C-alpha positions in Angstrom: 0.0 0.0 0.0 1.3 3.4 -0.9 1.0 5.9 1.9 0.7 9.7 1.5 3.4 10.3 4.1 5.9 8.9 1.6 4.8 11.6 -0.9 5.0 14.2 1.8 8.6 13.3 2.6 9.5 13.4 -1.0 7.8 16.8 -1.3 9.8 18.1 1.7 13.0 16.8 0.2 12.1 18.7 -3.0 11.7 21.8 -0.9 15.1 21.4 0.6 16.7 21.0 -2.8 14.7 24.1 -4.0 16.0 26.2 -1.1 19.6 25.0 -1.8 19.0 26.1 -5.5 19.5 22.5 -6.7 16.6 22.9 -9.0 16.9 19.7 -11.1 17.0 17.6 -7.9 14.0 19.5 -6.6 12.0 18.7 -9.7 12.9 15.1 -9.5 11.6 14.8 -5.9 8.5 16.8 -6.8 7.7 14.6 -9.8 8.0 11.4 -7.7 6.0 13.0 -4.9 3.3 13.9 -7.4 3.1 10.3 -8.7 3.0 8.9 -5.2 0.2 11.3 -4.1 -1.8 10.4 -7.2 -1.4 6.7 -6.5 -2.2 7.1 -2.8 -5.3 9.2 -3.3 -6.4 7.7 -6.6 -7.0 11.1 -8.1 -5.4 14.4 -9.2 -8.0 16.4 -7.4 -6.4 16.8 -4.0 -4.8 19.7 -2.3 -1.5 17.9 -1.9 -1.3 17.2 -5.7 -2.0 20.8 -6.4 0.7 21.8 -3.9 3.3 19.7 -5.6 2.3 21.1 -9.0 2.6 24.6 -7.6 6.1 23.8 -6.3 7.1 22.5 -9.6 5.9 25.6 -11.3 8.0 27.7 -8.9 11.1 25.7 -9.9 10.4 26.2 -13.6 9.9 29.9 -13.0 13.3 30.1 -11.2 14.8 28.4 -14.3 13.1 31.0 -16.5 11.1 28.2 -18.2 8.0 30.3 -18.2 5.8 28.2 -20.4 6.4 25.1 -18.2 5.8 27.2 -15.1 2.5 28.5 -16.4 1.4 25.0 -17.4 1.9 23.7 -13.8 0.5 26.9 -12.2 -2.7 26.4 -14.4 -3.0 22.8 -13.3 -2.6 23.7 -9.7 -5.1 26.5 -10.0 -7.7 24.3 -11.5 -7.3 21.7 -8.8 -7.4 24.4 -6.1 -10.5 25.9 -7.5 -12.2 22.5 -7.3 -10.9 21.7 -3.9 -11.6 25.0 -2.2 -14.6 26.0 -4.3 -13.9 29.7 -4.4 -11.5 32.2 -5.9 -11.1 34.0 -2.6 -9.2 31.2 -1.0 -5.6 32.2 -0.2 -4.0 29.3 -2.1 -6.1 30.2 -5.2 -5.1 33.8 -4.9 -1.4 32.9 -4.4 -1.5 30.8 -7.5 -3.0 33.6 -9.5 -0.5 36.1 -8.2 2.4 33.8 -9.2 0.9 33.4 -12.7 0.7 37.2 -13.0 4.4 37.4 -12.1 5.3 34.9 -14.8 3.3 36.9 -17.4 5.1 40.0 -16.2 8.5 38.3 -16.6 7.4 37.4 -20.2 6.4 41.0 -20.9 2.8 39.7 -21.4 1.1 42.6 -19.6 -2.3 42.0 -21.1 -2.7 38.8 -19.1 
């Protein structure tokens, strides 16, 4: 049986790598964490899956891989809107704010 705590540990390891600016290793840990969460919960629609997607987006943003960052922010946003049911939730707002920062970095001010 796959347990969500395994995914949580992998996510935490990804965070440590992120803080150490070892971004490729952070992505690897986040990807495995995402897979374990999906298997443990049997769905993508879970706040922990959204959290890992959000973290992966942050890594891509740090690498200036803006299209990848937006892809993962958008996926996290959709899950968070379903999980929390409202745009006013802080995690939804935080995701929208980070997406705006990516659009700003791209010079896409209309978005």
